[in-house]
N, CA, C and O atoms as a GROMACS GRO file, in nm:
protein
  616
    1MET      N    1   9.110  25.202  -3.523
    1MET     CA    2   9.173  25.104  -3.454
    1MET      C    3   9.320  25.134  -3.503
    1MET      O    4   9.346  25.163  -3.619
    2ASP      N    5   9.412  25.124  -3.401
    2ASP     CA    6   9.495  25.158  -3.401
    2ASP      C    7   9.608  25.114  -3.511
    2ASP      O    8   9.688  25.202  -3.545
    3SER      N    9   9.616  25.010  -3.557
    3SER     CA   10   9.677  24.946  -3.684
    3SER      C   11   9.600  24.986  -3.803
    3SER      O   12   9.485  24.946  -3.818
    4MET      N   13   9.685  25.099  -3.927
    4MET     CA   14   9.696  25.058  -4.017
    4MET      C   15   9.726  24.880  -4.109
    4MET      O   16   9.730  24.861  -4.231
    5ASP      N   17   9.735  24.822  -4.046
    5ASP     CA   18   9.828  24.706  -4.155
    5ASP      C   19   9.656  24.623  -4.116
    5ASP      O   20   9.592  24.571  -4.207
    6SER      N   21   9.593  24.626  -3.945
    6SER     CA   22   9.478  24.557  -3.987
    6SER      C   23   9.353  24.554  -4.078
    6SER      O   24   9.254  24.481  -4.077
    7GLN      N   25   9.399  24.683  -4.175
    7GLN     CA   26   9.285  24.719  -4.258
    7GLN      C   27   9.365  24.645  -4.422
    7GLN      O   28   9.303  24.657  -4.527
    8VAL      N   29   9.470  24.591  -4.420
    8VAL     CA   30   9.537  24.596  -4.524
    8VAL      C   31   9.499  24.438  -4.561
    8VAL      O   32   9.486  24.338  -4.491
    9SER      N   33   9.488  24.463  -4.699
    9SER     CA   34   9.453  24.274  -4.798
    9SER      C   35   9.568  24.215  -4.775
    9SER      O   36   9.661  24.296  -4.776
   10PRO      N   37   9.603  24.093  -4.753
   10PRO     CA   38   9.730  24.015  -4.743
   10PRO      C   39   9.822  24.040  -4.884
   10PRO      O   40   9.946  24.039  -4.886
   11SER      N   41   9.728  24.062  -5.008
   11SER     CA   42   9.804  24.111  -5.100
   11SER      C   43   9.905  24.215  -5.107
   11SER      O   44  10.011  24.208  -5.169
   12ASP      N   45   9.858  24.320  -5.030
   12ASP     CA   46   9.920  24.385  -5.038
   12ASP      C   47  10.066  24.423  -4.925
   12ASP      O   48  10.133  24.524  -4.904
   13ARG      N   49  10.066  24.276  -4.870
   13ARG     CA   50  10.161  24.249  -4.790
   13ARG      C   51  10.287  24.130  -4.848
   13ARG      O   52  10.384  24.090  -4.783
   14GLU      N   53  10.238  24.084  -5.024
   14GLU     CA   54  10.277  23.982  -5.050
   14GLU      C   55  10.358  24.032  -5.215
   14GLU      O   56  10.308  24.090  -5.312
   15ILE      N   57  10.467  23.991  -5.196
   15ILE     CA   58  10.546  23.980  -5.354
   15ILE      C   59  10.582  23.819  -5.403
   15ILE      O   60  10.660  23.731  -5.366
   16VAL      N   61  10.469  23.837  -5.519
   16VAL     CA   62  10.435  23.670  -5.577
   16VAL      C   63  10.466  23.695  -5.682
   16VAL      O   64  10.402  23.770  -5.756
   17THR      N   65  10.619  23.612  -5.728
   17THR     CA   66  10.653  23.560  -5.865
   17THR      C   67  10.648  23.403  -5.922
   17THR      O   68  10.710  23.315  -5.861
   18SER      N   69  10.576  23.374  -6.036
   18SER     CA   70  10.537  23.295  -6.082
   18SER      C   71  10.576  23.276  -6.210
   18SER      O   72  10.583  23.372  -6.287
   19ARG      N   73  10.618  23.100  -6.265
   19ARG     CA   74  10.714  23.076  -6.381
   19ARG      C   75  10.666  22.963  -6.385
   19ARG      O   76  10.644  22.912  -6.275
   20VAL      N   77  10.629  22.874  -6.518
   20VAL     CA   78  10.605  22.721  -6.511
   20VAL      C   79  10.736  22.709  -6.611
   20VAL      O   80  10.752  22.759  -6.722
   21LEU      N   81  10.837  22.614  -6.523
   21LEU     CA   82  10.957  22.571  -6.550
   21LEU      C   83  10.990  22.430  -6.648
   21LEU      O   84  10.927  22.327  -6.625
   22ASP      N   85  11.078  22.434  -6.744
   22ASP     CA   86  11.067  22.350  -6.822
   22ASP      C   87  11.133  22.194  -6.763
   22ASP      O   88  11.210  22.135  -6.839
   23ALA      N   89  11.100  22.133  -6.630
   23ALA     CA   90  11.149  22.086  -6.587
   23ALA      C   91  11.040  22.002  -6.475
   23ALA      O   92  10.939  22.053  -6.426
   24PRO      N   93  11.078  21.896  -6.455
   24PRO     CA   94  10.988  21.786  -6.372
   24PRO      C   95  10.994  21.868  -6.228
   24PRO      O   96  11.094  21.938  -6.210
   25ARG      N   97  10.884  21.863  -6.118
   25ARG     CA   98  10.939  21.910  -5.983
   25ARG      C   99  11.028  21.884  -5.933
   25ARG      O  100  11.107  21.967  -5.888
   26GLU      N  101  11.044  21.756  -5.926
   26GLU     CA  102  11.141  21.723  -5.817
   26GLU      C  103  11.322  21.724  -5.916
   26GLU      O  104  11.410  21.681  -5.841
   27ARG      N  105  11.360  21.752  -6.014
   27ARG     CA  106  11.439  21.829  -6.054
   27ARG      C  107  11.475  21.970  -5.991
   27ARG      O  108  11.589  22.001  -5.955
   28VAL      N  109  11.341  22.067  -5.979
   28VAL     CA  110  11.352  22.164  -5.955
   28VAL      C  111  11.334  22.167  -5.822
   28VAL      O  112  11.385  22.271  -5.781
   29PHE      N  113  11.277  22.092  -5.717
   29PHE     CA  114  11.271  22.046  -5.633
   29PHE      C  115  11.408  22.061  -5.561
   29PHE      O  116  11.430  22.151  -5.480
   30GLU      N  117  11.509  21.955  -5.600
   30GLU     CA  118  11.657  21.920  -5.598
   30GLU      C  119  11.774  22.046  -5.601
   30GLU      O  120  11.873  22.079  -5.535
   31ALA      N  121  11.703  22.089  -5.712
   31ALA     CA  122  11.768  22.221  -5.695
   31ALA      C  123  11.837  22.295  -5.605
   31ALA      O  124  11.953  22.329  -5.584
   32PHE      N  125  11.729  22.310  -5.559
   32PHE     CA  126  11.667  22.385  -5.417
   32PHE      C  127  11.776  22.278  -5.312
   32PHE      O  128  11.890  22.312  -5.283
   33ALA      N  129  11.727  22.178  -5.278
   33ALA     CA  130  11.790  22.095  -5.172
   33ALA      C  131  11.962  22.110  -5.185
   33ALA      O  132  12.040  22.153  -5.100
   34GLU      N  133  11.989  22.064  -5.308
   34GLU     CA  134  12.177  22.044  -5.350
   34GLU      C  135  12.218  22.189  -5.284
   34GLU      O  136  12.156  22.279  -5.341
   35PRO      N  137  12.289  22.228  -5.197
   35PRO     CA  138  12.344  22.351  -5.141
   35PRO      C  139  12.438  22.391  -5.251
   35PRO      O  140  12.451  22.512  -5.274
   36ASN      N  141  12.511  22.294  -5.327
   36ASN     CA  142  12.609  22.306  -5.437
   36ASN      C  143  12.524  22.346  -5.551
   36ASN      O  144  12.561  22.439  -5.622
   37ARG      N  145  12.426  22.290  -5.572
   37ARG     CA  146  12.346  22.361  -5.711
   37ARG      C  147  12.273  22.497  -5.656
   37ARG      O  148  12.239  22.582  -5.738
   38LEU      N  149  12.250  22.514  -5.524
   38LEU     CA  150  12.141  22.615  -5.477
   38LEU      C  151  12.277  22.743  -5.538
   38LEU      O  152  12.264  22.806  -5.642
   39THR      N  153  12.345  22.751  -5.485
   39THR     CA  154  12.462  22.836  -5.454
   39THR      C  155  12.464  22.884  -5.614
   39THR      O  156  12.456  23.006  -5.629
   40ARG      N  157  12.474  22.804  -5.733
   40ARG     CA  158  12.486  22.893  -5.876
   40ARG      C  159  12.383  22.935  -5.912
   40ARG      O  160  12.381  22.975  -6.028
   41TRP      N  161  12.238  22.945  -5.820
   41TRP     CA  162  12.133  23.002  -5.924
   41TRP      C  163  12.059  23.109  -5.789
   41TRP      O  164  11.996  23.210  -5.822
   42TRP      N  165  12.074  23.078  -5.664
   42TRP     CA  166  12.067  23.207  -5.572
   42TRP      C  167  12.078  23.312  -5.544
   42TRP      O  168  12.168  23.352  -5.471
   43GLY      N  169  11.996  23.377  -5.591
   43GLY     CA  170  12.046  23.572  -5.616
   43GLY      C  171  12.003  23.610  -5.705
   43GLY      O  172  11.913  23.549  -5.761
   44PRO      N  173  12.046  23.712  -5.748
   44PRO     CA  174  12.002  23.781  -5.868
   44PRO      C  175  12.101  23.769  -5.970
   44PRO      O  176  12.169  23.666  -5.970
   45LYS      N  177  12.124  23.869  -6.068
   45LYS     CA  178  12.246  23.817  -6.148
   45LYS      C  179  12.360  23.902  -6.108
   45LYS      O  180  12.352  24.024  -6.102
   46GLY      N  181  12.440  23.851  -6.087
   46GLY     CA  182  12.585  23.896  -6.058
   46GLY      C  183  12.558  23.885  -5.952
   46GLY      O  184  12.583  24.001  -5.917
   47PHE      N  185  12.521  23.832  -5.853
   47PHE     CA  186  12.538  23.793  -5.709
   47PHE      C  187  12.580  23.640  -5.697
   47PHE      O  188  12.550  23.544  -5.769
   48THR      N  189  12.675  23.650  -5.556
   48THR     CA  190  12.730  23.486  -5.572
   48THR      C  191  12.730  23.453  -5.409
   48THR      O  192  12.719  23.555  -5.340
   49SER      N  193  12.741  23.318  -5.332
   49SER     CA  194  12.667  23.336  -5.204
   49SER      C  195  12.764  23.240  -5.180
   49SER      O  196  12.801  23.151  -5.257
   50THR      N  197  12.806  23.265  -5.058
   50THR     CA  198  12.880  23.122  -4.951
   50THR      C  199  12.817  23.080  -4.854
   50THR      O  200  12.786  23.164  -4.770
   51PHE      N  201  12.780  22.954  -4.834
   51PHE     CA  202  12.710  22.932  -4.719
   51PHE      C  203  12.783  22.859  -4.605
   51PHE      O  204  12.849  22.755  -4.601
   52ARG      N  205  12.748  22.949  -4.513
   52ARG     CA  206  12.779  22.876  -4.376
   52ARG      C  207  12.723  22.770  -4.283
   52ARG      O  208  12.779  22.726  -4.183
   53GLU      N  209  12.562  22.722  -4.349
   53GLU     CA  210  12.458  22.638  -4.297
   53GLU      C  211  12.373  22.649  -4.398
   53GLU      O  212  12.314  22.743  -4.450
   54PHE      N  213  12.380  22.497  -4.421
   54PHE     CA  214  12.238  22.456  -4.499
   54PHE      C  215  12.153  22.341  -4.396
   54PHE      O  216  12.231  22.247  -4.380
   55ASP      N  217  12.054  22.322  -4.340
   55ASP     CA  218  11.998  22.212  -4.328
   55ASP      C  219  11.869  22.248  -4.282
   55ASP      O  220  11.817  22.310  -4.189
   56LEU      N  221  11.815  22.142  -4.450
   56LEU     CA  222  11.712  22.155  -4.507
   56LEU      C  223  11.636  22.073  -4.451
   56LEU      O  224  11.602  21.965  -4.502
   57ARG      N  225  11.601  22.112  -4.344
   57ARG     CA  226  11.460  22.001  -4.250
   57ARG      C  227  11.396  22.120  -4.132
   57ARG      O  228  11.450  22.213  -4.071
   58GLN      N  229  11.253  22.066  -4.134
   58GLN     CA  230  11.190  22.162  -4.084
   58GLN      C  231  11.261  22.181  -3.862
   58GLN      O  232  11.262  22.109  -3.762
   59GLY      N  233  11.309  22.333  -3.902
   59GLY     CA  234  11.335  22.399  -3.770
   59GLY      C  235  11.532  22.392  -3.830
   59GLY      O  236  11.589  22.417  -3.724
   60GLY      N  237  11.601  22.379  -3.897
   60GLY     CA  238  11.686  22.407  -3.951
   60GLY      C  239  11.727  22.538  -4.007
   60GLY      O  240  11.648  22.617  -4.059
   61HIS      N  241  11.851  22.555  -3.996
   61HIS     CA  242  11.882  22.704  -4.036
   61HIS      C  243  11.961  22.683  -4.149
   61HIS      O  244  12.038  22.590  -4.175
   62TRP      N  245  11.925  22.800  -4.222
   62TRP     CA  246  11.981  22.811  -4.367
   62TRP      C  247  12.085  22.960  -4.339
   62TRP      O  248  12.022  23.066  -4.337
   63ARG      N  249  12.228  22.966  -4.320
   63ARG     CA  250  12.296  23.084  -4.305
   63ARG      C  251  12.388  23.114  -4.443
   63ARG      O  252  12.439  23.026  -4.511
   64PHE      N  253  12.395  23.229  -4.463
   64PHE     CA  254  12.489  23.232  -4.594
   64PHE      C  255  12.466  23.434  -4.598
   64PHE      O  256  12.379  23.512  -4.557
   65VAL      N  257  12.619  23.451  -4.680
   65VAL     CA  258  12.643  23.535  -4.706
   65VAL      C  259  12.631  23.569  -4.822
   65VAL      O  260  12.682  23.480  -4.889
   66GLN      N  261  12.565  23.703  -4.932
   66GLN     CA  262  12.537  23.691  -5.027
   66GLN      C  263  12.637  23.824  -5.049
   66GLN      O  264  12.635  23.935  -4.994
   67HIS      N  265  12.739  23.761  -5.165
   67HIS     CA  266  12.800  23.860  -5.231
   67HIS      C  267  12.754  23.946  -5.354
   67HIS      O  268  12.718  23.888  -5.456
   68GLY      N  269  12.756  24.083  -5.346
   68GLY     CA  270  12.689  24.185  -5.430
   68GLY      C  271  12.822  24.186  -5.565
   68GLY      O  272  12.943  24.165  -5.568
   69PRO      N  273  12.756  24.208  -5.625
   69PRO     CA  274  12.817  24.299  -5.780
   69PRO      C  275  12.924  24.399  -5.717
   69PRO      O  276  13.042  24.402  -5.752
   70ASN      N  277  12.874  24.468  -5.634
   70ASN     CA  278  12.925  24.627  -5.592
   70ASN      C  279  13.037  24.607  -5.511
   70ASN      O  280  13.110  24.700  -5.478
   71GLY      N  281  13.061  24.458  -5.469
   71GLY     CA  282  13.156  24.440  -5.377
   71GLY      C  283  13.060  24.425  -5.221
   71GLY      O  284  13.140  24.404  -5.130
   72ALA      N  285  12.948  24.429  -5.182
   72ALA     CA  286  12.887  24.437  -5.058
   72ALA      C  287  12.834  24.314  -5.039
   72ALA      O  288  12.771  24.251  -5.124
   73ASP      N  289  12.865  24.271  -4.900
   73ASP     CA  290  12.808  24.148  -4.852
   73ASP      C  291  12.717  24.194  -4.801
   73ASP      O  292  12.708  24.304  -4.746
   74TYR      N  293  12.596  24.071  -4.822
   74TYR     CA  294  12.440  24.104  -4.729
   74TYR      C  295  12.477  23.956  -4.655
   74TYR      O  296  12.534  23.863  -4.713
   75GLN      N  297  12.439  23.954  -4.535
   75GLN     CA  298  12.408  23.829  -4.452
   75GLN      C  299  12.264  23.793  -4.424
   75GLN      O  300  12.169  23.863  -4.390
   76ASN      N  301  12.280  23.638  -4.451
   76ASN     CA  302  12.143  23.607  -4.437
   76ASN      C  303  12.097  23.492  -4.332
   76ASN      O  304  12.167  23.390  -4.333
   77GLU      N  305  12.007  23.496  -4.258
   77GLU     CA  306  11.997  23.354  -4.153
   77GLU      C  307  11.818  23.354  -4.191
   77GLU      O  308  11.734  23.444  -4.192
   78SER      N  309  11.813  23.186  -4.226
   78SER     CA  310  11.647  23.160  -4.233
   78SER      C  311  11.617  23.062  -4.186
   78SER      O  312  11.709  22.980  -4.182
   79VAL      N  313  11.520  23.030  -4.144
   79VAL     CA  314  11.508  22.866  -4.040
   79VAL      C  315  11.364  22.836  -4.180
   79VAL      O  316  11.299  22.912  -4.251
   80PHE      N  317  11.370  22.684  -4.160
   80PHE     CA  318  11.289  22.618  -4.264
   80PHE      C  319  11.154  22.600  -4.170
   80PHE      O  320  11.170  22.581  -4.050
   81VAL      N  321  11.055  22.604  -4.212
   81VAL     CA  322  10.978  22.669  -4.097
   81VAL      C  323  10.845  22.468  -4.143
   81VAL      O  324  10.801  22.384  -4.064
   82ASP      N  325  10.832  22.476  -4.302
   82ASP     CA  326  10.818  22.306  -4.382
   82ASP      C  327  10.847  22.288  -4.504
   82ASP      O  328  10.844  22.370  -4.596
   83ILE      N  329  10.884  22.145  -4.506
   83ILE     CA  330  10.927  22.139  -4.635
   83ILE      C  331  10.866  21.972  -4.692
   83ILE      O  332  10.900  21.870  -4.632
   84VAL      N  333  10.810  21.969  -4.764
   84VAL     CA  334  10.712  21.897  -4.850
   84VAL      C  335  10.801  21.816  -4.950
   84VAL      O  336  10.765  21.897  -5.036
   85LYS      N  337  10.881  21.734  -5.016
   85LYS     CA  338  10.905  21.700  -5.098
   85LYS      C  339  10.819  21.644  -5.186
   85LYS      O  340  10.739  21.563  -5.139
   86PRO      N  341  10.815  21.675  -5.337
   86PRO     CA  342  10.879  21.828  -5.375
   86PRO      C  343  10.736  21.883  -5.440
   86PRO      O  344  10.679  21.871  -5.549
   87GLU      N  345  10.713  21.941  -5.328
   87GLU     CA  346  10.584  22.002  -5.348
   87GLU      C  347  10.562  22.154  -5.301
   87GLU      O  348  10.483  22.235  -5.349
   88ARG      N  349  10.694  22.179  -5.150
   88ARG     CA  350  10.665  22.312  -5.124
   88ARG      C  351  10.816  22.272  -5.023
   88ARG      O  352  10.861  22.165  -4.982
   89ILE      N  353  10.859  22.409  -5.011
   89ILE     CA  354  10.935  22.472  -4.917
   89ILE      C  355  10.892  22.578  -4.835
   89ILE      O  356  10.797  22.632  -4.892
   90VAL      N  357  10.925  22.653  -4.692
   90VAL     CA  358  10.860  22.765  -4.688
   90VAL      C  359  10.959  22.774  -4.544
   90VAL      O  360  11.003  22.688  -4.466
   91LEU      N  361  10.966  22.886  -4.551
   91LEU     CA  362  11.118  22.951  -4.482
   91LEU      C  363  11.056  23.090  -4.394
   91LEU      O  364  10.961  23.160  -4.428
   92ASP      N  365  11.123  23.102  -4.297
   92ASP     CA  366  11.128  23.252  -4.234
   92ASP      C  367  11.231  23.267  -4.250
   92ASP      O  368  11.326  23.199  -4.210
   93HIS      N  369  11.227  23.400  -4.339
   93HIS     CA  370  11.387  23.478  -4.359
   93HIS      C  371  11.446  23.585  -4.216
   93HIS      O  372  11.446  23.708  -4.226
   94VAL      N  373  11.469  23.548  -4.151
   94VAL     CA  374  11.493  23.618  -3.994
   94VAL      C  375  11.566  23.724  -3.990
   94VAL      O  376  11.517  23.802  -3.909
   95SER      N  377  11.673  23.771  -4.046
   95SER     CA  378  11.755  23.843  -4.107
   95SER      C  379  11.662  23.967  -4.178
   95SER      O  380  11.561  23.939  -4.244
   96ALA      N  381  11.702  24.091  -4.160
   96ALA     CA  382  11.664  24.165  -4.204
   96ALA      C  383  11.639  24.161  -4.358
   96ALA      O  384  11.714  24.085  -4.419
   97PRO      N  385  11.573  24.210  -4.411
   97PRO     CA  386  11.461  24.227  -4.417
   97PRO      C  387  11.366  24.118  -4.325
   97PRO      O  388  11.445  24.082  -4.238
   98LYS      N  389  11.277  24.071  -4.310
   98LYS     CA  390  11.218  23.965  -4.205
   98LYS      C  391  11.084  23.976  -4.289
   98LYS      O  392  11.021  24.071  -4.335
   99PHE      N  393  11.064  23.795  -4.289
   99PHE     CA  394  10.913  23.744  -4.425
   99PHE      C  395  10.941  23.661  -4.413
   99PHE      O  396  11.042  23.619  -4.356
  100ARG      N  397  10.812  23.580  -4.492
  100ARG     CA  398  10.826  23.430  -4.494
  100ARG      C  399  10.800  23.406  -4.638
  100ARG      O  400  10.700  23.448  -4.696
  101LEU      N  401  10.911  23.325  -4.701
  101LEU     CA  402  10.934  23.241  -4.814
  101LEU      C  403  10.827  23.139  -4.803
  101LEU      O  404  10.794  23.081  -4.700
  102THR      N  405  10.767  23.121  -4.949
  102THR     CA  406  10.672  22.962  -4.981
  102THR      C  407  10.712  22.976  -5.101
  102THR      O  408  10.701  23.079  -5.168
  103LEU      N  409  10.775  22.842  -5.144
  103LEU     CA  410  10.793  22.816  -5.252
  103LEU      C  411  10.701  22.670  -5.283
  103LEU      O  412  10.710  22.569  -5.214
  104THR      N  413  10.608  22.687  -5.407
  104THR     CA  414  10.529  22.583  -5.405
  104THR      C  415  10.580  22.491  -5.567
  104THR      O  416  10.633  22.564  -5.649
  105LEU      N  417  10.571  22.405  -5.590
  105LEU     CA  418  10.597  22.332  -5.695
  105LEU      C  419  10.513  22.256  -5.714
  105LEU      O  420  10.488  22.167  -5.632
  106ASP      N  421  10.420  22.280  -5.877
  106ASP     CA  422  10.309  22.238  -5.919
  106ASP      C  423  10.362  22.120  -6.014
  106ASP      O  424  10.460  22.147  -6.083
  107ASP      N  425  10.311  22.002  -6.022
  107ASP     CA  426  10.309  21.914  -6.136
  107ASP      C  427  10.258  22.007  -6.251
  107ASP      O  428  10.203  22.111  -6.216
  108ARG      N  429  10.267  21.984  -6.366
  108ARG     CA  430  10.209  22.077  -6.517
  108ARG      C  431  10.307  21.981  -6.629
  108ARG      O  432  10.406  22.009  -6.697
  109ALA      N  433  10.210  21.830  -6.607
  109ALA     CA  434  10.239  21.746  -6.678
  109ALA      C  435  10.388  21.734  -6.763
  109ALA      O  436  10.409  21.738  -6.884
  110GLY      N  437  10.474  21.720  -6.656
  110GLY     CA  438  10.658  21.700  -6.674
  110GLY      C  439  10.720  21.847  -6.651
  110GLY      O  440  10.842  21.862  -6.650
  111LYS      N  441  10.637  21.951  -6.634
  111LYS     CA  442  10.662  22.059  -6.616
  111LYS      C  443  10.644  22.121  -6.520
  111LYS      O  444  10.540  22.070  -6.479
  112THR      N  445  10.680  22.226  -6.423
  112THR     CA  446  10.664  22.265  -6.311
  112THR      C  447  10.615  22.435  -6.309
  112THR      O  448  10.682  22.534  -6.338
  113ALA      N  449  10.495  22.425  -6.272
  113ALA     CA  450  10.443  22.569  -6.190
  113ALA      C  451  10.461  22.596  -6.074
  113ALA      O  452  10.415  22.543  -5.973
  114PHE      N  453  10.580  22.745  -6.093
  114PHE     CA  454  10.683  22.755  -5.963
  114PHE      C  455  10.596  22.858  -5.917
  114PHE      O  456  10.523  22.918  -5.996
  115SER      N  457  10.598  22.885  -5.783
  115SER     CA  458  10.519  22.964  -5.784
  115SER      C  459  10.626  23.037  -5.649
  115SER      O  460  10.676  22.951  -5.576
  116TRP      N  461  10.664  23.187  -5.614
  116TRP     CA  462  10.768  23.191  -5.513
  116TRP      C  463  10.672  23.354  -5.410
  116TRP      O  464  10.668  23.473  -5.442
  117CYS      N  465  10.629  23.305  -5.327
  117CYS     CA  466  10.526  23.427  -5.222
  117CYS      C  467  10.645  23.438  -5.105
  117CYS      O  468  10.699  23.355  -5.032
  118MET      N  469  10.658  23.603  -5.128
  118MET     CA  470  10.724  23.677  -5.017
  118MET      C  471  10.640  23.731  -4.935
  118MET      O  472  10.588  23.826  -4.994
  119ARG      N  473  10.578  23.716  -4.775
  119ARG     CA  474  10.532  23.764  -4.696
  119ARG      C  475  10.532  23.838  -4.615
  119ARG      O  476  10.562  23.771  -4.517
  120PHE      N  477  10.516  23.958  -4.576
  120PHE     CA  478  10.581  24.039  -4.505
  120PHE      C  479  10.495  24.078  -4.364
  120PHE      O  480  10.376  24.045  -4.358
  121GLU      N  481  10.546  24.137  -4.272
  121GLU     CA  482  10.425  24.150  -4.122
  121GLU      C  483  10.327  24.277  -4.203
  121GLU      O  484  10.206  24.280  -4.184
  122THR      N  485  10.393  24.375  -4.291
  122THR     CA  486  10.328  24.482  -4.273
  122THR      C  487  10.355  24.554  -4.449
  122THR      O  488  10.458  24.559  -4.516
  123ALA      N  489  10.227  24.599  -4.478
  123ALA     CA  490  10.231  24.644  -4.632
  123ALA      C  491  10.350  24.754  -4.685
  123ALA      O  492  10.412  24.772  -4.790
  124GLU      N  493  10.345  24.824  -4.528
  124GLU     CA  494  10.523  24.932  -4.570
  124GLU      C  495  10.637  24.838  -4.585
  124GLU      O  496  10.705  24.843  -4.687
  125GLN      N  497  10.654  24.782  -4.522
  125GLN     CA  498  10.796  24.691  -4.511
  125GLN      C  499  10.788  24.593  -4.709
  125GLN      O  500  10.877  24.557  -4.786
  126CYS      N  501  10.619  24.584  -4.716
  126CYS     CA  502  10.664  24.481  -4.856
  126CYS      C  503  10.698  24.591  -4.950
  126CYS      O  504  10.780  24.588  -5.042
  127ALA      N  505  10.622  24.689  -4.912
  127ALA     CA  506  10.660  24.805  -5.038
  127ALA      C  507  10.806  24.846  -5.054
  127ALA      O  508  10.858  24.869  -5.163
  128LYS      N  509  10.855  24.852  -4.959
  128LYS     CA  510  11.038  24.867  -4.918
  128LYS      C  511  11.113  24.794  -5.012
  128LYS      O  512  11.193  24.845  -5.091
  129VAL      N  513  11.083  24.659  -5.001
  129VAL     CA  514  11.154  24.531  -5.060
  129VAL      C  515  11.083  24.514  -5.153
  129VAL      O  516  11.101  24.393  -5.172
  130LYS      N  517  10.973  24.563  -5.271
  130LYS     CA  518  10.945  24.536  -5.396
  130LYS      C  519  10.995  24.602  -5.437
  130LYS      O  520  11.056  24.522  -5.507
  131VAL      N  521  11.059  24.747  -5.481
  131VAL     CA  522  11.119  24.841  -5.500
  131VAL      C  523  11.283  24.765  -5.621
  131VAL      O  524  11.318  24.796  -5.735
  132ILE      N  525  11.349  24.646  -5.505
  132ILE     CA  526  11.467  24.557  -5.544
  132ILE      C  527  11.369  24.423  -5.581
  132ILE      O  528  11.410  24.352  -5.673
  133ALA      N  529  11.254  24.387  -5.521
  133ALA     CA  530  11.252  24.227  -5.522
  133ALA      C  531  11.171  24.128  -5.642
  133ALA      O  532  11.148  24.007  -5.647
  134VAL      N  533  11.139  24.250  -5.737
  134VAL     CA  534  11.046  24.237  -5.829
  134VAL      C  535  11.156  24.204  -5.910
  134VAL      O  536  11.199  24.090  -5.892
  135ASP      N  537  11.219  24.278  -6.003
  135ASP     CA  538  11.339  24.239  -6.079
  135ASP      C  539  11.422  24.067  -6.035
  135ASP      O  540  11.447  23.956  -6.080
  136ALA      N  541  11.436  24.155  -5.916
  136ALA     CA  542  11.555  24.037  -5.866
  136ALA      C  543  11.487  23.898  -5.864
  136ALA      O  544  11.540  23.794  -5.903
  137ASN      N  545  11.380  23.908  -5.821
  137ASN     CA  546  11.327  23.747  -5.830
  137ASN      C  547  11.302  23.688  -5.975
  137ASN      O  548  11.272  23.568  -5.982
  138GLU      N  549  11.310  23.742  -6.061
  138GLU     CA  550  11.280  23.716  -6.214
  138GLU      C  551  11.449  23.702  -6.272
  138GLU      O  552  11.494  23.635  -6.366
  139GLN      N  553  11.496  23.767  -6.204
  139GLN     CA  554  11.665  23.749  -6.255
  139GLN      C  555  11.699  23.582  -6.153
  139GLN      O  556  11.768  23.485  -6.180
  140ASN      N  557  11.640  23.605  -6.071
  140ASN     CA  558  11.654  23.448  -6.013
  140ASN      C  559  11.612  23.321  -6.062
  140ASN      O  560  11.677  23.218  -6.043
  141LEU      N  561  11.507  23.328  -6.123
  141LEU     CA  562  11.441  23.258  -6.170
  141LEU      C  563  11.501  23.227  -6.308
  141LEU      O  564  11.496  23.111  -6.350
  142ASP      N  565  11.553  23.317  -6.376
  142ASP     CA  566  11.602  23.327  -6.467
  142ASP      C  567  11.761  23.221  -6.490
  142ASP      O  568  11.792  23.162  -6.593
  143ARG      N  569  11.822  23.223  -6.388
  143ARG     CA  570  11.981  23.154  -6.316
  143ARG      C  571  11.872  23.022  -6.276
  143ARG      O  572  11.873  22.962  -6.384
  144LEU      N  573  11.812  22.972  -6.218
  144LEU     CA  574  11.748  22.846  -6.192
  144LEU      C  575  11.729  22.796  -6.285
  144LEU      O  576  11.780  22.685  -6.290
  145GLU      N  577  11.642  22.844  -6.422
  145GLU     CA  578  11.626  22.770  -6.550
  145GLU      C  579  11.734  22.740  -6.593
  145GLU      O  580  11.747  22.628  -6.642
  146ALA      N  581  11.866  22.846  -6.588
  146ALA     CA  582  11.999  22.810  -6.591
  146ALA      C  583  12.043  22.669  -6.558
  146ALA      O  584  12.067  22.575  -6.633
  147GLU      N  585  12.049  22.681  -6.391
  147GLU     CA  586  12.069  22.556  -6.361
  147GLU      C  587  11.976  22.396  -6.390
  147GLU      O  588  12.022  22.282  -6.389
  148LEU      N  589  11.864  22.434  -6.410
  148LEU     CA  590  11.741  22.308  -6.453
  148LEU      C  591  11.846  22.225  -6.559
  148LEU      O  592  11.881  22.107  -6.552
  149ALA      N  593  11.893  22.354  -6.684
  149ALA     CA  594  11.956  22.298  -6.808
  149ALA      C  595  12.035  22.227  -6.811
  149ALA      O  596  12.066  22.140  -6.893
  150ARG      N  597  12.098  22.276  -6.664
  150ARG     CA  598  12.317  22.212  -6.648
  150ARG      C  599  12.224  22.064  -6.576
  150ARG      O  600  12.285  21.964  -6.614
  151MET      N  601  12.129  22.030  -6.508
  151MET     CA  602  12.142  21.940  -6.426
  151MET      C  603  12.048  21.861  -6.511
  151MET      O  604  12.018  21.753  -6.460
  152LYS      N  605  11.967  21.896  -6.681
  152LYS     CA  606  11.895  21.764  -6.734
  152LYS      C  607  12.029  21.708  -6.869
  152LYS      O  608  12.011  21.618  -6.951
  153ASN      N  609  12.162  21.797  -6.855
  153ASN     CA  610  12.270  21.768  -6.930
  153ASN      C  611  12.363  21.694  -6.824
  153ASN      O  612  12.454  21.620  -6.862
  154ASP      N  613  12.342  21.711  -6.714
  154ASP     CA  614  12.417  21.597  -6.631
  154ASP      C  615  12.425  21.471  -6.623
  154ASP      O  616  12.500  21.418  -6.540
   0.00000   0.00000   0.00000
């Protein structure tokens, strides 16, 4: 076979981050679905975002600029593939690096088992992103937890 990718297991093409969040999944879903809340936690520590478009529906676009603490701007564009409130959000990140992001929210007696899976077309693409994304995803979830605590007090 010409393609090495055909011999690679799906796990070699995925970055998965999971955490049990101390909030009901409806609140976790709301933290993503409301752009004013999402801008407060989306991205690793020190990053901010400016949303240009956020249309949370199948086929809807999400375009934003992520501003790094070093002053660099990162253009992002995604298309929503599937939304099942409050269980799942699937989107294709169509700007580089390209990947499919699946957010899964499972009820755990008033808490939420949250899974974040980034799936790349090749293991090589995944390996390049993994160097940064593993820690960045954990920081992102830290920021989500802070937003969930803020929402609890609203």
